[in-house]
C-alpha positions as CSV (number, residue, x, y, z in Angstrom):
1,M,1.5,12.4,-20.3
2,V,-0.3,9.1,-20.1
3,Y,-1.2,7.3,-16.8
4,L,-1.3,3.5,-16.5
5,T,-3.0,1.9,-13.4
6,R,-2.6,-1.7,-12.3
7,R,-4.8,-3.2,-9.5
8,E,-3.6,-6.0,-7.3
9,R,-5.4,-7.6,-4.3
10,F,-4.2,-9.1,-1.1
11,N,-5.3,-10.0,2.5
12,A,-3.5,-8.9,5.6
13,A,-4.1,-8.4,9.4
14,H,-3.1,-5.5,11.5
15,K,-3.8,-3.7,14.7
16,L,-3.9,0.1,15.2
17,Y,-2.4,0.7,18.6
18,N,-0.2,3.5,19.9
19,P,2.1,2.1,22.5
20,H,2.6,5.5,24.1
21,W,-1.1,5.6,25.1
22,D,-3.0,3.4,27.6
23,E,-5.6,0.8,26.7
24,A,-8.5,3.3,27.1
25,K,-7.0,6.0,24.9
26,N,-6.3,3.4,22.1
27,K,-9.8,2.1,22.3
28,E,-11.2,5.6,22.3
29,I,-9.3,6.6,19.1
30,F,-9.0,3.4,17.3
31,G,-12.1,1.5,18.4
32,K,-12.2,-2.1,17.3
33,C,-9.1,-1.6,15.2
34,A,-7.2,-1.7,18.4
35,N,-8.4,-5.3,19.1
36,K,-5.6,-7.1,20.9
37,N,-6.2,-10.1,18.7
38,W,-5.8,-8.1,15.5
39,H,-8.2,-7.8,12.5
40,G,-7.9,-8.2,8.8
41,H,-8.9,-6.7,5.5
42,N,-9.2,-7.7,1.9
43,Y,-7.1,-4.9,0.4
44,H,-7.2,-3.6,-3.2
45,L,-4.1,-1.8,-4.2
46,Y,-4.1,0.5,-7.3
47,V,-0.6,1.6,-8.6
48,T,-0.6,4.4,-11.1
49,V,2.6,5.3,-13.1
50,K,2.9,8.1,-15.7
51,G,5.1,8.8,-18.7
52,K,5.3,9.1,-22.4
53,T,4.2,6.3,-24.7
54,D,6.9,4.3,-26.4
55,P,6.6,4.8,-30.1
56,N,7.5,1.1,-30.7
57,T,5.1,-0.5,-28.2
58,G,2.5,2.2,-27.5
59,F,3.0,1.5,-23.8
60,V,3.9,3.8,-21.0
61,M,5.0,0.6,-19.2
62,N,4.3,-3.0,-19.9
63,A,1.3,-3.8,-17.6
64,K,2.6,-7.3,-17.0
65,T,6.0,-5.9,-15.9
66,L,4.3,-3.4,-13.5
67,S,2.3,-6.3,-12.1
68,D,5.2,-8.5,-11.6
69,L,7.1,-5.6,-9.9
70,I,4.2,-4.9,-7.5
71,K,3.9,-8.5,-6.6
72,R,7.6,-9.0,-6.0
73,V,8.2,-5.7,-4.0
74,V,4.9,-5.5,-2.2
75,I,2.3,-8.3,-2.5
76,D,4.7,-11.2,-1.7
77,K,5.7,-9.4,1.6
78,V,2.1,-8.4,2.7
79,D,-0.3,-10.9,1.5
80,H,-1.6,-13.1,4.3
81,S,0.8,-11.3,6.7
82,N,0.5,-9.5,9.9
83,L,1.4,-5.9,8.9
84,N,2.6,-5.0,12.5
85,L,4.9,-8.0,12.7
86,D,5.8,-9.5,9.5
87,V,6.5,-6.7,7.0
88,D,10.0,-5.3,6.9
89,F,9.1,-2.0,5.3
90,L,6.4,-1.4,8.0
91,Q,8.6,-2.0,11.0
92,G,8.2,0.8,13.5
93,I,5.3,2.4,11.6
94,L,1.7,2.3,12.8
95,P,0.1,0.5,9.8
96,S,-2.9,2.8,9.2
97,T,-4.1,2.8,5.7
98,E,-2.5,6.2,5.2
99,N,0.9,5.1,6.5
100,F,0.7,1.8,4.6
101,A,0.1,3.7,1.3
102,K,3.1,5.9,1.9
103,A,5.3,2.9,2.7
104,I,4.2,1.1,-0.5
105,W,5.0,4.3,-2.4
106,H,8.6,4.4,-1.1
107,E,9.1,0.7,-1.8
108,L,7.9,0.8,-5.4
109,A,9.4,4.3,-6.4
110,K,12.9,3.1,-6.2
111,H,12.3,0.2,-8.6
112,L,10.7,2.1,-11.5
113,V,12.7,2.9,-14.5
114,G,11.5,5.1,-17.4
115,V,8.2,6.1,-15.7
116,E,7.2,8.0,-12.5
117,L,5.0,6.8,-9.8
118,H,1.9,9.0,-9.8
119,C,-0.5,7.5,-7.2
120,I,-0.9,4.8,-4.7
121,R,-4.5,4.1,-4.1
122,L,-5.2,1.7,-1.3
123,H,-8.7,0.4,-0.5
124,E,-9.0,-1.0,3.0
125,T,-12.8,-1.7,2.7
126,E,-15.3,-0.9,0.1
127,N,-16.0,2.3,1.9
128,I,-12.5,3.5,3.0
129,Y,-9.5,4.1,0.8
130,V,-6.6,6.6,0.7
131,E,-4.6,8.0,-2.2
132,Y,-1.0,9.2,-1.9
133,F,0.8,11.2,-4.5
134,G,4.2,11.3,-2.9
135,E,4.0,14.4,-0.9
136,V,5.8,14.6,2.4
């Protein structure tokens, strides 16, 4: 099995806020991330696929094709967007980095042919990132 990873970058705003809690509880749990005026991040998204190499190309998947897919299915929807309000595949989901990575997985997985999605790694900051491997 060979693994291929493609990195893409985008910028987006969000707010972490549970509508079932009062303002004090949201501030206690989410801190500045519950800012009523939102906040933003410069995200780095790593998408790793796995499969067998094609004997004719030596590729698991054409990296340009993977990049185009990521851009079409994810980046074009999230870049310079408000994750809470603007992104169809995040509607009704608290856009924590963990939930965001899972949602990206579900969007991309259904478009891959001939390879399997192995990991979504999403860097929210230079110090915080999550990895999701498709578990429930």
